[in-house]
C-alpha positions in Angstrom: -11.2 114.8 -79.9 -14.6 114.7 -81.5 -15.4 113.8 -85.1 -18.7 115.0 -86.2 -20.6 114.4 -89.5 -23.4 116.9 -90.3 -26.0 116.3 -92.9 -23.6 114.5 -95.2 -24.6 113.8 -98.8 -22.2 111.4 -100.5 -22.0 110.0 -104.0 -20.2 109.8 -107.3 -20.5 112.6 -109.9 -24.2 113.7 -109.8 -25.4 110.4 -108.3 -26.3 110.6 -104.6 -25.6 107.3 -102.8 -26.4 108.4 -99.2 -28.1 111.5 -97.9 -28.4 113.6 -94.8 -26.3 111.4 -92.5 -25.3 113.0 -89.2 -23.3 111.2 -86.4 -20.4 111.8 -84.1 -17.8 109.9 -82.2 -15.5 111.0 -79.4 -12.2 109.6 -78.1 -13.0 106.4 -76.2 -16.2 105.7 -78.0 -16.9 102.9 -80.6 -19.5 103.5 -83.2 -20.4 100.6 -85.5 -22.1 101.2 -88.8 -24.4 98.4 -89.9 -26.3 98.0 -93.1 -26.9 95.6 -96.1 -24.6 95.5 -99.1 -25.0 98.3 -101.6 -26.4 101.0 -99.3 -23.3 103.2 -99.3 -21.3 102.4 -96.2 -17.9 102.4 -98.0 -18.9 105.5 -100.0 -19.7 107.2 -96.7 -16.3 106.2 -95.3 -14.4 107.4 -98.4 -16.2 110.8 -98.0 -15.3 111.1 -94.3 -11.6 110.5 -95.2 -11.7 112.9 -98.1 -11.2 110.3 -100.8 -14.5 111.5 -102.2 -15.7 115.0 -102.1 -18.9 115.5 -100.1 -21.8 116.6 -102.2 -23.3 118.5 -99.3 -22.8 118.7 -95.5 -19.6 118.8 -93.6 -17.1 116.8 -91.5 -15.8 118.5 -88.3 -12.8 117.7 -86.1 -13.2 119.4 -82.8 -15.5 121.9 -84.5 -13.1 122.7 -87.4 -14.2 121.8 -90.9 -11.9 119.0 -92.1 -11.4 120.8 -95.4 -9.7 123.6 -93.5 -7.0 121.3 -92.3 -4.0 120.1 -94.2 -3.8 116.4 -95.2 -0.8 115.9 -92.9 -2.8 117.3 -90.0 -5.8 115.1 -90.7 -3.5 112.1 -91.0 -2.1 112.8 -87.6 -5.6 112.8 -86.1 -7.4 110.1 -88.1 -6.1 106.6 -88.8 -7.6 104.4 -91.4 -7.7 100.6 -91.4 -8.8 99.2 -94.7 -9.9 95.6 -95.3 -6.9 93.3 -95.4 -5.1 93.4 -98.7 -2.0 92.0 -100.4 0.6 94.7 -101.4 2.5 94.3 -104.7 5.9 94.1 -102.9 7.0 91.6 -100.2 7.6 94.1 -97.4 8.4 92.9 -93.9 5.7 93.4 -91.3 7.8 96.1 -89.5 8.2 97.9 -92.9 4.4 98.0 -93.4 3.8 99.3 -89.8 6.5 102.0 -90.1 4.6 103.3 -93.2 2.1 104.6 -90.7 4.7 107.2 -89.6 4.5 109.0 -93.0 2.4 111.9 -91.8 5.0 112.6 -89.1 8.0 112.5 -91.4 9.4 115.2 -93.7 9.2 114.7 -97.5 11.8 112.2 -98.7 12.9 111.5 -95.0 13.7 108.0 -93.9 12.2 106.6 -90.7 14.1 107.6 -87.6 14.9 105.5 -84.6 11.9 107.0 -82.8 9.6 106.1 -85.7 10.8 102.5 -85.6 10.4 102.4 -81.8 6.8 103.7 -82.2 6.1 101.0 -84.8 7.5 98.3 -82.6 5.4 99.5 -79.6 2.3 99.3 -81.8 3.2 95.7 -82.6 3.7 95.0 -79.0 0.4 96.6 -78.0 -1.4 94.2 -80.4 0.6 91.2 -79.2 2.2 90.5 -82.6 5.8 91.5 -82.1 6.9 88.0 -83.1 5.8 88.9 -86.7 7.9 92.0 -87.2 10.5 90.3 -89.4 8.0 88.1 -91.3 7.0 88.9 -94.9 3.6 90.5 -94.9 2.4 88.6 -97.9 3.2 85.3 -96.2 1.2 85.7 -93.0 -2.4 84.8 -92.4 -5.4 87.0 -93.1 -6.0 87.6 -89.3 -2.4 88.5 -88.8 -2.5 90.9 -91.7 -5.5 92.6 -90.2 -3.7 93.1 -86.9 -0.7 94.5 -88.9 -2.9 97.1 -90.6 -4.3 98.1 -87.2 -0.7 98.4 -85.9 0.1 100.6 -88.9 -2.8 102.9 -88.1 -1.7 103.1 -84.5 1.8 104.3 -85.5 0.1 107.4 -86.8 -0.9 108.0 -83.1 -4.4 109.1 -84.2 -7.2 110.2 -81.9 -9.8 108.5 -84.2 -9.6 105.2 -86.1 -11.9 104.5 -89.1 -12.1 100.8 -89.8 -13.7 99.4 -92.9 -15.0 95.9 -92.1 -12.0 95.0 -89.9 -13.3 91.4 -89.4 -14.1 90.8 -93.1 -13.0 87.4 -94.3 -11.6 86.4 -90.9 -12.5 83.1 -89.2 -14.5 83.1 -86.0 -11.5 83.2 -83.7 -9.8 86.0 -85.5 -13.0 88.1 -85.6 -13.2 88.0 -81.8 -9.5 88.7 -81.4 -9.8 91.8 -83.6 -12.9 92.9 -81.6 -11.0 92.5 -78.3 -8.2 94.7 -79.7 -10.8 97.3 -80.7 -12.1 97.3 -77.1 -8.6 97.7 -75.8 -7.9 100.7 -78.1 -11.2 102.3 -76.9 -10.1 102.0 -73.3 -6.8 103.7 -74.2 -8.8 106.7 -75.4 -9.0 106.1 -79.1 -12.4 106.7 -80.8 -13.4 104.1 -83.4 -15.8 104.2 -86.3 -16.1 100.7 -87.9 -18.4 98.9 -90.3 -19.5 95.3 -89.8 -21.8 92.8 -91.6 -22.4 91.0 -88.3 -25.0 92.6 -85.9 -23.7 90.5 -83.1 -20.5 92.4 -83.1 -22.2 95.5 -81.8 -23.2 93.7 -78.6 -19.5 92.9 -78.0 -17.8 96.2 -78.5 -20.0 99.2 -79.6 -20.9 102.3 -77.6 -23.2 103.5 -80.4 -24.7 102.1 -83.6 -25.7 103.6 -86.9 -27.9 101.6 -89.2 -28.0 102.6 -92.9 -30.9 101.0 -94.8 -32.1 101.2 -98.4 -34.3 104.2 -99.3 -32.0 106.5 -97.3 -33.4 105.3 -93.9 -30.8 106.1 -91.3 -30.9 105.5 -87.6 -28.2 106.3 -85.0 -28.3 105.8 -81.2 -27.4 103.4 -78.5 -27.1 99.7 -79.1 -30.5 99.0 -77.5 -32.2 101.7 -79.4 -31.0 100.8 -82.9 -30.4 97.0 -82.9 -33.9 95.8 -82.5 -35.7 92.9 -84.2 -37.9 95.3 -86.1 -34.9 97.4 -87.4 -32.9 94.3 -88.4 -35.9 92.8 -90.2 -36.4 96.1 -92.1 -32.7 96.4 -93.0 -31.8 92.8 -94.0 -35.2 91.4 -95.0 -35.0 88.4 -92.7 -36.7 87.4 -89.4 -34.4 87.6 -86.4 -34.8 87.1 -82.6 -32.7 89.1 -80.1 -32.1 87.1 -77.0 -29.8 87.2 -73.9 -27.1 84.8 -72.9 -25.5 84.8 -69.4 -21.7 84.9 -69.4 -19.4 83.4 -66.8 -19.7 86.5 -64.6 -23.5 86.5 -64.6 -23.8 89.4 -67.0 -26.3 89.2 -69.9 -24.8 89.4 -73.4 -27.3 90.0 -76.1 -27.2 88.0 -79.4 -29.0 88.2 -82.7 -30.4 84.9 -83.9 -31.6 84.5 -87.5 -34.8 82.5 -87.9 -35.0 80.3 -91.0 -38.5 79.1 -92.0 
C-alpha cells in the first residue's frame, strides 16, 4: 500500500495555509513531519484525511485518487490516531477500542464476537490488555494514547496517520509510544506522524518532512533533512547534532539546543 500526496494546497476558505506539498509513505515506512507551531501541520493532516477539502493537488492510495473511494473503503485502509482526548461518556477501554471496527460493520450493527476478538488482540499487541475493563476517562494520558493506537489498529489499516502521538506525555511514555510505532512498522504498517521533538526522528523515522514558514518544505532521509542548518532555519534557535554510542556500539544521533 502506498499513500502519495501530490502538490497539495491546503487551507480554509480562500486562505492558503500550506502549498505544493508532495510526499509518500509505503507500508513498513515511518515518515515524521516536523515544523514549528502555526505552519499548517494539522491542516495538512486534516486535508489528507478528507476533513478539509484540498484546494489543489491530490491524495492517492495505490494510484487511486482518494476522492474516488468511499469513506468506508478509506477507513479500512487509513487509521487515524488523534492527540489524546477525554470523551464525554465514561466508556470502558474495550468499548473505545471496539469503536475502531465501525468501518467493518453494517449500519446500526452491533459488534460481533470477531470484532471484539480483534479489539482484544490490538490491546494485547500493545501490551495493555490489563486495561480493557478500566474506564477510559480514569486512566493516565500515556495509557489513553496507547488505547487510541489500539482503536486505530482494530480498523486493520495499511497506513496510520498520527497527530502528535507523544504530545503531553512524560519522557517514559513518549519512548514507549515510539517503541510501539517501530513495532507497527515492522509488522508492515506505514506511519505518518507529527512531532515537536526532532530527536524522535532519530529513534523511529524512515523519512522526514520539514515544514517551515514561508512555505519552505523539505522531504528526504533523516540525514538529509534533520541538519543543524535546517533546524536553525525552522525553529530560530542554535542546535548541535551529535552522536551517542548505545550499548551495542551503534551511534544514535541527538539534537542538542544551544542556549547562549
